MDTraj code that builds the backbone (N, CA, C; nanometers):
import mdtraj as md
import numpy as np

residues = "UNK UNK UNK UNK UNK UNK UNK UNK UNK UNK UNK UNK UNK UNK UNK UNK UNK UNK UNK UNK UNK UNK UNK UNK UNK UNK UNK UNK UNK UNK UNK UNK UNK UNK UNK UNK UNK UNK UNK UNK UNK UNK UNK UNK UNK UNK UNK UNK UNK UNK UNK UNK UNK UNK UNK UNK UNK UNK UNK UNK UNK UNK UNK UNK UNK UNK UNK UNK UNK UNK UNK UNK UNK UNK UNK UNK UNK UNK UNK UNK UNK UNK UNK UNK UNK UNK UNK UNK UNK UNK UNK UNK UNK UNK UNK UNK UNK UNK UNK UNK UNK UNK UNK UNK UNK UNK UNK UNK UNK UNK UNK UNK UNK UNK UNK UNK UNK UNK UNK UNK UNK UNK UNK UNK UNK UNK UNK UNK UNK UNK UNK UNK UNK UNK UNK UNK UNK UNK UNK UNK UNK UNK UNK UNK UNK UNK UNK UNK UNK UNK UNK UNK UNK UNK UNK UNK UNK UNK UNK UNK UNK UNK UNK UNK UNK UNK UNK UNK UNK UNK UNK UNK UNK UNK UNK UNK UNK UNK UNK UNK UNK UNK UNK UNK UNK UNK UNK UNK UNK UNK UNK UNK UNK UNK UNK UNK UNK UNK UNK UNK".split()
xyz = np.array([
    [5.0276, 8.2204, 7.3648],
    [5.0688, 8.2789, 7.4929],
    [5.0534, 8.1782, 7.6066],
    [4.9378, 8.1088, 7.6075],
    [4.9162, 8.0098, 7.7113],
    [5.0165, 7.8967, 7.6996],
    [5.0483, 7.8614, 7.5748],
    [5.1463, 7.7553, 7.5529],
    [5.2813, 7.7952, 7.6094],
    [5.3197, 7.9214, 7.5891],
    [5.4471, 7.9702, 7.6420],
    [5.4493, 7.9624, 7.7938],
    [5.3402, 7.9998, 7.8582],
    [5.3357, 7.9947, 8.0039],
    [5.3471, 7.8514, 8.0547],
    [5.2845, 7.7571, 7.9836],
    [5.2955, 7.6176, 8.0258],
    [5.4389, 7.5694, 8.0141],
    [5.5067, 7.6083, 7.9041],
    [5.6478, 7.5740, 7.8899],
    [5.7278, 7.6332, 8.0051],
    [5.6982, 7.7570, 8.0411],
    [5.7733, 7.8252, 8.1455],
    [5.7578, 7.7557, 8.2795],
    [5.6379, 7.7064, 8.3085],
    [5.6154, 7.6371, 8.4346],
    [5.7019, 7.5127, 8.4435],
    [5.7145, 7.4406, 8.3317],
    [5.7995, 7.3214, 8.3286],
    [5.9455, 7.3604, 8.3418],
    [5.9840, 7.4664, 8.2712],
    [6.1222, 7.5116, 8.2734],
    [6.1648, 7.5505, 8.4136],
    [6.0759, 7.6139, 8.4881],
    [6.1087, 7.6546, 8.6242],
    [6.1529, 7.5348, 8.7065],
    [6.0831, 7.4249, 8.6916],
    [6.1200, 7.3039, 8.7636],
    [6.2535, 7.2506, 8.7136],
    [6.2724, 7.2509, 8.5832],
    [6.3974, 7.2003, 8.5268],
    [6.5168, 7.2793, 8.5761],
    [6.5017, 7.4105, 8.5838],
    [6.6134, 7.4934, 8.6261],
    [6.6525, 7.4649, 8.7703],
    [6.5533, 7.4411, 8.8543],
    [6.5862, 7.4076, 8.9918],
    [6.6537, 7.2713, 9.0004],
    [6.6088, 7.1778, 8.9197],
    [6.6686, 7.0444, 8.9201],
    [6.8107, 7.0484, 8.8667],
    [6.8333, 7.1292, 8.7622],
    [6.9618, 7.1289, 8.6947],
    [7.0532, 7.2440, 8.7349],
    [7.0296, 7.3017, 8.8524],
    [7.1267, 7.3942, 8.9077],
    [7.2423, 7.3084, 8.9569],
    [7.3413, 7.2907, 8.8714],
    [7.4402, 7.1845, 8.8887],
    [7.5300, 7.2065, 9.0097],
    [7.5748, 7.3295, 9.0322],
    [7.6589, 7.3494, 9.1499],
    [7.7648, 7.4527, 9.1268],
    [7.8877, 7.4207, 9.1649],
    [7.9945, 7.5193, 9.1616],
    [8.0912, 7.4926, 9.0486],
    [8.1618, 7.5978, 9.0110],
    [8.2654, 7.5875, 8.9086],
    [8.3860, 7.6651, 8.9567],
    [8.5026, 7.6062, 8.9483],
    [8.6236, 7.6725, 8.9962],
    [8.6900, 7.7591, 8.8903],
    [8.6332, 7.7632, 8.7708],
    [8.6996, 7.8340, 8.6610],
    [8.6501, 7.9763, 8.6426],
    [8.5471, 8.0153, 8.7140],
    [8.4879, 8.1461, 8.6907],
    [8.4938, 8.2335, 8.8143],
    [8.5484, 8.3516, 8.7998],
    [8.5347, 8.4533, 8.9029],
    [8.5845, 8.5854, 8.8484],
    [8.5385, 8.6930, 8.9086],
    [8.5840, 8.8269, 8.8705],
    [8.6189, 8.9016, 8.9973],
    [8.7315, 8.9696, 8.9981],
    [8.7758, 9.0385, 9.1179],
    [8.7247, 9.1815, 9.1210],
    [8.7146, 9.2369, 9.2406],
    [8.6808, 9.3777, 9.2513],
    [8.5586, 9.4016, 9.3364],
    [8.5407, 9.5280, 9.3737],
    [8.4274, 9.5681, 9.4559],
    [8.2964, 9.5519, 9.3794],
    [8.2973, 9.5912, 9.2518],
    [8.1797, 9.5766, 9.1669],
    [8.2230, 9.5073, 9.0382],
    [8.2411, 9.3771, 9.0416],
    [8.3000, 9.3058, 8.9280],
    [8.2047, 9.2954, 8.8110],
    [8.2615, 9.2748, 8.6932],
    [8.1793, 9.2424, 8.5786],
    [8.1338, 9.0979, 8.5902],
    [8.0166, 9.0727, 8.5400],
    [7.9623, 8.9378, 8.5436],
    [8.0343, 8.8506, 8.4419],
    [8.0851, 8.7364, 8.4855],
    [8.1497, 8.6411, 8.3953],
    [8.0497, 8.5329, 8.3576],
    [8.0269, 8.5163, 8.2285],
    [7.9374, 8.4122, 8.1791],
    [8.0149, 8.3274, 8.0796],
    [8.0226, 8.1983, 8.1042],
    [8.1001, 8.1083, 8.0191],
    [8.0122, 7.9930, 7.9733],
    [8.0093, 7.9705, 7.8431],
    [7.9353, 7.8572, 7.7883],
    [8.0161, 7.7306, 7.8098],
    [7.9519, 7.6273, 7.8652],
    [8.0225, 7.5029, 7.8936],
    [7.9952, 7.3966, 7.7871],
    [7.8704, 7.3863, 7.7418],
    [7.8376, 7.2991, 7.6286],
    [7.7115, 7.3535, 7.5627],
    [7.6454, 7.2741, 7.4805],
    [7.5318, 7.3245, 7.4030],
    [7.4193, 7.3805, 7.4888],
    [7.3992, 7.3255, 7.6077],
    [7.2827, 7.3661, 7.6867],
    [7.3171, 7.4254, 7.8228],
    [7.4437, 7.4291, 7.8601],
    [7.4794, 7.4792, 7.9931],
    [7.5714, 7.6001, 7.9848],
    [7.5593, 7.6868, 8.0859],
    [7.6510, 7.7990, 8.1001],
    [7.6772, 7.8211, 8.2484],
    [7.7907, 7.8824, 8.2773],
    [7.8291, 7.9082, 8.4156],
    [7.8427, 8.0580, 8.4371],
    [7.8088, 8.1041, 8.5572],
    [7.8282, 8.2439, 8.5938],
    [7.9170, 8.2497, 8.7169],
    [7.9916, 8.3578, 8.7296],
    [8.0783, 8.3707, 8.8456],
    [8.1218, 8.5133, 8.8697],
    [8.1418, 8.5468, 8.9963],
    [8.1946, 8.6770, 9.0354],
    [8.2378, 8.6690, 9.1807],
    [8.3205, 8.7640, 9.2211],
    [8.3748, 8.7654, 9.3568],
    [8.3798, 8.9090, 9.4076],
    [8.3387, 8.9285, 9.5341],
    [8.3396, 9.0603, 9.5959],
    [8.4444, 9.0667, 9.7062],
    [8.4834, 9.1885, 9.7406],
    [8.5767, 9.2068, 9.8512],
    [8.5055, 9.1985, 9.9857],
    [8.3750, 9.2228, 9.9846],
    [8.2974, 9.2156, 10.1077],
    [8.1692, 9.1379, 10.0818],
    [8.1062, 9.0905, 10.1882],
    [7.9832, 9.0141, 10.1729],
    [7.8691, 9.1041, 10.1261],
    [7.7875, 9.0512, 10.0355],
    [7.6736, 9.1253, 9.9825],
    [7.5550, 9.0320, 9.9637],
    [7.4356, 9.0923, 9.9565],
    [7.3170, 9.0190, 9.9145],
    [7.3096, 9.0261, 9.7622],
    [7.2845, 8.9129, 9.6990],
    [7.2822, 8.9055, 9.5527],
    [7.1549, 8.8346, 9.5078],
    [7.0896, 8.8919, 9.4075],
    [6.9701, 8.8296, 9.3510],
    [6.9999, 8.7849, 9.2084],
    [6.9721, 8.6577, 9.1787],
    [6.9934, 8.6017, 9.0451],
    [6.8581, 8.5613, 8.9879],
    [6.8275, 8.6078, 8.8672],
    [6.7018, 8.5706, 8.8026],
    [6.7263, 8.5352, 8.6562],
    [6.6428, 8.4474, 8.6045],
    [6.6398, 8.4165, 8.4616],
    [6.4954, 8.4323, 8.4162],
    [6.4750, 8.5129, 8.3119],
    [6.3405, 8.5389, 8.2608],
    [6.3335, 8.5064, 8.1122],
    [6.2105, 8.4818, 8.0652],
    [6.1921, 8.4600, 7.9221],
    [6.1549, 8.5918, 7.8546],
    [6.1257, 8.5863, 7.7252],
    [6.0967, 8.7079, 7.6490],
    [5.9655, 8.7734, 7.6898],
    [5.8812, 8.7006, 7.7647],
    [5.7547, 8.7552, 7.8122],
    [5.7660, 8.8079, 7.9549],
    [5.8896, 8.8217, 8.0042],
    [5.9182, 8.8714, 8.1392],
    [5.8683, 8.7754, 8.2474],
    [5.8521, 8.6490, 8.2113],
    [5.8117, 8.5468, 8.3078],
    [5.9363, 8.4931, 8.3769],
    [5.9366, 8.4928, 8.5096],
    [6.0528, 8.4484, 8.5863],
    [6.0610, 8.2961, 8.5876],
    [6.1707, 8.2441, 8.5336],
    [6.1921, 8.0996, 8.5284],
    [6.2741, 8.0502, 8.6467],
    [6.3627, 8.1343, 8.6946],
    [6.4486, 8.0972, 8.8071],
    [6.4791, 8.2219, 8.8886],
    [6.4797, 8.2067, 9.0207],
    [6.5130, 8.3186, 9.1076],
    [6.5813, 8.2671, 9.2332],
    [6.6881, 8.3322, 9.2706],
    [6.7593, 8.2972, 9.3938],
    [6.8062, 8.4247, 9.4622],
    [6.7804, 8.4339, 9.5915],
    [6.8294, 8.5446, 9.6727],
    [6.9391, 8.4909, 9.7641],
    [7.0617, 8.5264, 9.7329],
    [7.1762, 8.4805, 9.8125],
    [7.2129, 8.5889, 9.9131],
    [7.2222, 8.5523, 10.0390],
    [7.2485, 8.6482, 10.1453],
    [7.3937, 8.6394, 10.1918],
    [7.4550, 8.7557, 10.2079],
    [7.5891, 8.7669, 10.2675],
    [7.6910, 8.6747, 10.1995],
    [7.7065, 8.6910, 10.0695],
    [7.8028, 8.6093, 9.9954],
    [7.9165, 8.6965, 9.9434],
    [8.0344, 8.6378, 9.9309],
    [8.1492, 8.7071, 9.8724],
    [8.1813, 8.6532, 9.7336],
    [8.1378, 8.5310, 9.7068],
    [8.1677, 8.4694, 9.5776],
    [8.0543, 8.3766, 9.5369],
    [8.0209, 8.3798, 9.4094],
    [7.9210, 8.2873, 9.3559],
    [7.9734, 8.2287, 9.2260],
    [7.9681, 8.0979, 9.2147],
    [8.0026, 8.0270, 9.0917],
    [7.8966, 7.9196, 9.0706],
    [7.8169, 7.9340, 8.9675],
    [7.7078, 7.8399, 8.9447],
    [7.7001, 7.8012, 8.7974],
    [7.6500, 7.6812, 8.7746],
    [7.6284, 7.6332, 8.6387],
    [7.4805, 7.6015, 8.6195],
    [7.4240, 7.6475, 8.5087],
    [7.2832, 7.6255, 8.4780],
    [7.2697, 7.5417, 8.3509],
    [7.1726, 7.4513, 8.3521],
    [7.1419, 7.3701, 8.2349],
    [7.0062, 7.4143, 8.1808],
    [7.0039, 7.4652, 8.0574],
    [6.8804, 7.5132, 7.9965],
    [6.8205, 7.4123, 7.8987],
    [6.8636, 7.2891, 7.9071],
    [6.8112, 7.1865, 7.8172],
    [6.6600, 7.1734, 7.8352],
    [6.5886, 7.1676, 7.7253],
    [6.4441, 7.1540, 7.7317],
    [6.3693, 7.2833, 7.7104],
    [6.4400, 7.3954, 7.7111],
    [6.3746, 7.5236, 7.6865],
    [6.3442, 7.5401, 7.5381],
    [6.2307, 7.5993, 7.5038],
    [6.2022, 7.6269, 7.3622],
    [6.2952, 7.7345, 7.3078],
    [6.3135, 7.7371, 7.1764],
    [6.3968, 7.8399, 7.1141],
    [6.3433, 7.9790, 7.1473],
    [6.4343, 8.0745, 7.1633],
    [6.3945, 8.2115, 7.1940],
    [6.5000, 8.2813, 7.2768],
    [6.4688, 8.4040, 7.3183],
    [6.5617, 8.4831, 7.3983],
    [6.5268, 8.4733, 7.5467],
    [6.6324, 8.4670, 7.6288],
    [6.6191, 8.4614, 7.7737],
    [6.7153, 8.5630, 7.8342],
    [6.6857, 8.6032, 7.9567],
    [6.7621, 8.7117, 8.0171],
    [6.8089, 8.6722, 8.1568],
    [6.9398, 8.6670, 8.1718],
    [7.0026, 8.6417, 8.3010],
    [7.0312, 8.7758, 8.3671],
    [6.9940, 8.7892, 8.4947],
    [7.0158, 8.9150, 8.5658],
    [7.0759, 8.8871, 8.7027],
    [7.1810, 8.9603, 8.7348],
    [7.2461, 8.9498, 8.8653],
    [7.2466, 9.0889, 8.9273],
    [7.1872, 9.1003, 9.0448],
    [7.1716, 9.2319, 9.1082],
    [7.2314, 9.2312, 9.2480],
    [7.3113, 9.3341, 9.2792],
    [7.3595, 9.3555, 9.4151],
    [7.3215, 9.4965, 9.4582],
    [7.3730, 9.5435, 9.5700],
    [7.3296, 9.6732, 9.6229],
    [7.3769, 9.7903, 9.5387],
    [7.4736, 9.7680, 9.4499],
    [7.5299, 9.8779, 9.3720],
    [7.4992, 9.8719, 9.2236],
    [7.4804, 9.7502, 9.1696],
    [7.4692, 9.7352, 9.0248],
    [7.3658, 9.6310, 8.9864],
    [7.3233, 9.6385, 8.8609],
    [7.2413, 9.5346, 8.7999],
    [7.3108, 9.4920, 8.6710],
    [7.3491, 9.3645, 8.6639],
    [7.4139, 9.3099, 8.5447],
    [7.3128, 9.2241, 8.4692],
    [7.3109, 9.2373, 8.3371],
    [7.2156, 9.1613, 8.2570],
    [7.2852, 9.1002, 8.1357],
    [7.2496, 8.9756, 8.1044],
    [7.3057, 8.9047, 7.9896],
    [7.1916, 8.8433, 7.9092],
    [7.1869, 8.8743, 7.7795],
    [7.0881, 8.8132, 7.6910],
    [7.1416, 8.6801, 7.6396],
    [7.0611, 8.5768, 7.6541],
    [7.0979, 8.4427, 7.6081],
    [6.9920, 8.3960, 7.5094],
    [7.0356, 8.3465, 7.3958],
    [6.9417, 8.2995, 7.2941],
    [6.9597, 8.1496, 7.2726],
    [6.8490, 8.0811, 7.2589],
    [6.8521, 7.9377, 7.2299],
    [6.8023, 7.9151, 7.0877],
    [6.8851, 7.8496, 7.0066],
    [6.8488, 7.8129, 6.8700],
    [6.8822, 7.6663, 6.8481],
    [6.7821, 7.5907, 6.8091],
    [6.8015, 7.4472, 6.7836],
    [6.8650, 7.3774, 6.9036],
    [6.8132, 7.4091, 7.0220],
    [6.8580, 7.3475, 7.1477],
    [7.0017, 7.3837, 7.1854],
    [7.0563, 7.4902, 7.1276],
    [7.1910, 7.5348, 7.1614],
    [7.1867, 7.6795, 7.2087],
    [7.2585, 7.7074, 7.3187],
    [7.2589, 7.8437, 7.3710],
    [7.3648, 7.9271, 7.2993],
    [7.3311, 8.0546, 7.2795],
    [7.4215, 8.1491, 7.2141],
    [7.4145, 8.2821, 7.2881],
    [7.5272, 8.3511, 7.2963],
    [7.5281, 8.4865, 7.3508],
    [7.6547, 8.5558, 7.3056],
    [7.6517, 8.6876, 7.3068],
    [7.7670, 8.7678, 7.2676],
    [7.7910, 8.8754, 7.3721],
    [7.9074, 8.9382, 7.3651],
    [7.9385, 9.0462, 7.4577],
    [7.8454, 9.1653, 7.4378],
    [7.7899, 9.1788, 7.3167],
    [7.6965, 9.2885, 7.2906],
    [7.5691, 9.2747, 7.3728],
    [7.5421, 9.1533, 7.4202],
    [7.4207, 9.1307, 7.4974],
    [7.4356, 9.1567, 7.6451],
    [7.5492, 9.2120, 7.6867],
    [7.5756, 9.2379, 7.8282],
    [7.5527, 9.3854, 7.8592],
    [7.4783, 9.4130, 7.9649],
    [7.4596, 9.5504, 8.0106],
    [7.4836, 9.5582, 8.1608],
    [7.5277, 9.6747, 8.2056],
    [7.5449, 9.6993, 8.3486],
    [7.4830, 9.8336, 8.3819],
    [7.3995, 9.8361, 8.4845],
    [7.3367, 9.9596, 8.5298],
    [7.3802, 9.9854, 8.6729],
    [7.4399, 10.1006, 8.6963],
    [7.4767, 10.1395, 8.8318],
    [7.3553, 10.1990, 8.9023],
    [7.3332, 10.1593, 9.0258],
    [7.2193, 10.2098, 9.1012],
    [7.2498, 10.3493, 9.1568],
    [7.1492, 10.4365, 9.1597],
    [7.1684, 10.5672, 9.2234],
    [7.1643, 10.5538, 9.3750],
    [7.2106, 10.6562, 9.4438],
    [7.2085, 10.6576, 9.5902],
    [7.1531, 10.7915, 9.6368],
    [7.1050, 10.7945, 9.7592],
    [7.0595, 10.9196, 9.8198],
    [7.1089, 10.9263, 9.9637],
    [7.1325, 11.0470, 10.0110],
    [7.1729, 11.0667, 10.1501],
    [7.1359, 11.2084, 10.1921],
    [7.1286, 11.2282, 10.3230],
    [7.0923, 11.3584, 10.3794],
    [7.2118, 11.4169, 10.4518],
    [7.2397, 11.5443, 10.4248],
    [7.3484, 11.6152, 10.4909],
    [7.3095, 11.7618, 10.5060],
    [7.3202, 11.8113, 10.6287],
    [7.2874, 11.9516, 10.6583],
    [7.1481, 11.9886, 10.6082],
    [7.0503, 11.9050, 10.6405],
    [6.9100, 11.9279, 10.6032],
    [6.8877, 11.9340, 10.4525],
    [6.9770, 11.8749, 10.3758],
    [6.9649, 11.8714, 10.2305],
    [6.9651, 11.7266, 10.1831],
    [6.8753, 11.6951, 10.0908],
    [6.8685, 11.5614, 10.0333],
    [6.9502, 11.5586, 9.9049],
    [7.0462, 11.4671, 9.8984],
    [7.1314, 11.4530, 9.7806],
    [7.0956, 11.3239, 9.7073],
    [7.0878, 11.3316, 9.5752],
    [7.0652, 11.2146, 9.4902],
    [7.1765, 11.2119, 9.3866],
    [7.2491, 11.1017, 9.3808],
    [7.3632, 11.0958, 9.2892],
    [7.3770, 10.9561, 9.2302],
    [7.4549, 10.9484, 9.1232],
    [7.4790, 10.8193, 9.0607],
    [7.5738, 10.8311, 8.9434],
    [7.6490, 10.7242, 8.9206],
    [7.7373, 10.7138, 8.8047],
    [7.6630, 10.6326, 8.7000],
    [7.6008, 10.6995, 8.6050],
    [7.5116, 10.6331, 8.5105],
    [7.5835, 10.5745, 8.3906],
    [7.7094, 10.6124, 8.3700],
    [7.7951, 10.5613, 8.2629],
    [7.7545, 10.6087, 8.1236],
    [7.6267, 10.6243, 8.0976],
    [7.5806, 10.6709, 7.9665],
    [7.4900, 10.7922, 7.9832],
    [7.4805, 10.8739, 7.8796],
    [7.3888, 10.9871, 7.8822],
    [7.2461, 10.9349, 7.8679],
    [7.1651, 10.9526, 7.9715],
    [7.0284, 10.9004, 7.9705],
    [6.9335, 11.0040, 8.0298],
    [6.8061, 10.9892, 7.9979],
    [6.7033, 11.0706, 8.0618],
    [6.6716, 11.0108, 8.1980],
    [6.6702, 11.0964, 8.2994],
    [6.6487, 11.0518, 8.4367],
    [6.5254, 11.1213, 8.4934],
    [6.4372, 11.0425, 8.5511],
    [6.3192, 11.0987, 8.6175],
    [6.3336, 11.0816, 8.7678],
    [6.3218, 11.1899, 8.8410],
    [6.3301, 11.1878, 8.9871],
    [6.1936, 11.2248, 9.0436],
    [6.1412, 11.1395, 9.1305],
    [6.0109, 11.1634, 9.1923],
    [6.0266, 11.1595, 9.3438],
    [5.9710, 11.2592, 9.4112],
    [5.9782, 11.2663, 9.5572],
    [5.8367, 11.2582, 9.6137],
    [5.8170, 11.1660, 9.7080],
    [5.6878, 11.1472, 9.7741],
    [5.6984, 11.1857, 9.9212],
    [5.5870, 11.2333, 9.9766],
    [5.5835, 11.2569, 10.1205],
    [5.5417, 11.1284, 10.1912],
    [5.5236, 11.1360, 10.3228],
    [5.4913, 11.0163, 10.4001],
    [5.3570, 10.9550, 10.3615],
    [5.2678, 11.0364, 10.3056],
    [5.1357, 10.9880, 10.2658],
    [5.1358, 10.9310, 10.1243],
    [5.2523, 10.9352, 10.0609],
    [5.2625, 10.8828, 9.9259],
    [5.2288, 10.9826, 9.8173],
    [5.2024, 11.1069, 9.8562],
    [5.1704, 11.2106, 9.7584],
    [5.2984, 11.2610, 9.6911],
    [5.2898, 11.2851, 9.5602],
    [5.4042, 11.3382, 9.4864],
    [5.4188, 11.4872, 9.5160],
    [5.5339, 11.5258, 9.5707],
    [5.5588, 11.6667, 9.6012],
    [5.6553, 11.7302, 9.5013],
    [5.7258, 11.6461, 9.4280],
    [5.8167, 11.6991, 9.3262],
    [5.8449, 11.5901, 9.2237],
    [5.8495, 11.6321, 9.0961],
    [5.8805, 11.5384, 8.9890],
    [5.9514, 11.6131, 8.8778],
    [6.0617, 11.5586, 8.8321],
    [6.1364, 11.6240, 8.7251],
    [6.2054, 11.5201, 8.6377],
    [6.2249, 11.5564, 8.5121],
    [6.2995, 11.4733, 8.4184],
    [6.4159, 11.5544, 8.3651],
    [6.5339, 11.4960, 8.3719],
    [6.6534, 11.5666, 8.3296],
    [6.7398, 11.4760, 8.2436],
    [6.8181, 11.5340, 8.1569],
    [6.9148, 11.4580, 8.0773],
    [7.0479, 11.4601, 8.1504],
    [7.0906, 11.3432, 8.1959],
    [7.2133, 11.3353, 8.2743],
    [7.3324, 11.3050, 8.1843],
    [7.4400, 11.3771, 8.2031],
    [7.5642, 11.3539, 8.1289],
    [7.6534, 11.2584, 8.2086],
    [7.6119, 11.1353, 8.2131],
    [7.6859, 11.0276, 8.2812],
    [7.6776, 11.0355, 8.4333],
    [7.7028, 11.1529, 8.4900],
    [7.7020, 11.1672, 8.6353],
    [7.5755, 11.2397, 8.6784],
    [7.5027, 11.1794, 8.7729],
    [7.3828, 11.2412, 8.8286],
    [7.4163, 11.3040, 8.9626],
    [7.3900, 11.4321, 8.9773],
    [7.4108, 11.5035, 9.1032],
    [7.2967, 11.6021, 9.1229],
    [7.2085, 11.5734, 9.2182],
    [7.0959, 11.6611, 9.2474],
    [7.0861, 11.6819, 9.3982],
    [7.0415, 11.8006, 9.4373],
    [7.0184, 11.8246, 9.5798],
    [6.8865, 11.8989, 9.5969],
    [6.8184, 11.8679, 9.7072],
    [6.6856, 11.9223, 9.7314],
    [6.6762, 11.9746, 9.8744],
    [6.6189, 12.0952, 9.8872],
    [6.5897, 12.1547, 10.0176],
    [6.4386, 12.1557, 10.0355],
    [6.3934, 12.1347, 10.1588],
    [6.2509, 12.1285, 10.1870],
    [6.2107, 12.2402, 10.2825],
    [6.0927, 12.2968, 10.2575],
    [6.0457, 12.4097, 10.3388],
    [6.0331, 12.3708, 10.4852],
    [5.9866, 12.2477, 10.5103],
    [5.9692, 12.2054, 10.6500],
    [6.1008, 12.1654, 10.7152],
    [6.2090, 12.1599, 10.6366],
    [6.3399, 12.1288, 10.6940],
    [6.3564, 11.9861, 10.7391],
    [6.2713, 11.8945, 10.6882],
    [6.2788, 11.7539, 10.7309],
    [6.2942, 11.6635, 10.6086],
    [6.4099, 11.6582, 10.5477],
    [6.4291, 11.5769, 10.4265],
    [6.4117, 11.4275, 10.4491],
    [6.4299, 11.3826, 10.5731],
    [6.4159, 11.2393, 10.6006],
    [6.2699, 11.1942, 10.5991],
    [6.1759, 11.2890, 10.5904],
    [6.0338, 11.2548, 10.5856],
    [5.9865, 11.2230, 10.4437],
    [6.0788, 11.2220, 10.3481],
    [6.0402, 11.2046, 10.2088],
    [6.1101, 11.0828, 10.1480],
    [6.0433, 11.0232, 10.0503],
    [6.0982, 10.9085, 9.9782],
    [6.1270, 10.9471, 9.8336],
    [6.2362, 10.8939, 9.7807],
    [6.2797, 10.9288, 9.6463],
    [6.2823, 10.8042, 9.5584],
    [6.2365, 10.8188, 9.4358],
    [6.2537, 10.7135, 9.3353],
    [6.3179, 10.7748, 9.2120],
    [6.4087, 10.6989, 9.1510],
    [6.4815, 10.7452, 9.0331],
    [6.4608, 10.6438, 8.9212],
    [6.4203, 10.6928, 8.8044],
    [6.3931, 10.6052, 8.6907],
    [6.4842, 10.6397, 8.5742],
    [6.5544, 10.5393, 8.5232],
    [6.6320, 10.5537, 8.3997],
    [6.6638, 10.4147, 8.3461],
    [6.6947, 10.4082, 8.2187],
    [6.7233, 10.2802, 8.1520],
    [6.6125, 10.1781, 8.1766],
    [6.4866, 10.2261, 8.1749],
    [6.3681, 10.1403, 8.1907],
    [6.3611, 10.0724, 8.3267],
    [6.4253, 10.1311, 8.4267],
    [6.4209, 10.0760, 8.5619],
    [6.3917, 10.1864, 8.6620],
    [6.3188, 10.1502, 8.7675],
    [6.2899, 10.2440, 8.8754],
    [6.3547, 10.1945, 9.0032],
    [6.4327, 10.2810, 9.0658],
    [6.5011, 10.2483, 9.1906],
    [6.4410, 10.3326, 9.3029],
    [6.3932, 10.2653, 9.4064],
    [6.3393, 10.3350, 9.5233],
    [6.4499, 10.3497, 9.6263],
    [6.4814, 10.4735, 9.6604],
    [6.5950, 10.5007, 9.7487],
    [6.5491, 10.5262, 9.8917],
])
top = md.Topology()
chain = top.add_chain()
for i, resn in enumerate(residues, 1):
    res = top.add_residue(resn, chain, resSeq=i)
    for name in ("N", "CA", "C"):
        top.add_atom(name, md.element.get_by_symbol(name[0]), res)
traj = md.Trajectory(xyz[None], top)
């Protein structure tokens, strides 16, 4: 375990050094585009996507121990095209994640004998839930794409749990909550599904 962490510390530096730059061959159109990942050679891959409006985007690469090897927070961008060199990483699985305000895209990348490998089966997309208040009612909704168990937790201003429920969602999540005090904006909501918790 300690050996893995030492490797990761070195890799973090390598990734920053070998963030090569831009690529004109990769992009995806649309409001919420699919992540494009293209292998360029044995140790490098490029990612790219394009939005219709500016967004904040977070890019991370982690190892199998959930140790962050690379992280970048890009502010107010419409397009990102980057190439990464993973040369020097030990064999194993790594996880590329691209997150914006609406979605989280993830790609599993495996290194074997100093060569990167990945398949379309290793790509996942999670749509983030949203919440809003209308007519003194709190609404929680989301397009989950798959049937999943969803846990909704509501906290008051002091952080105390005032409501908690788990439901099986049939792709579309639609919940509404009324409060006795009539002040739905005084409460915070978190939604957990697909092993992720989103604070709304």
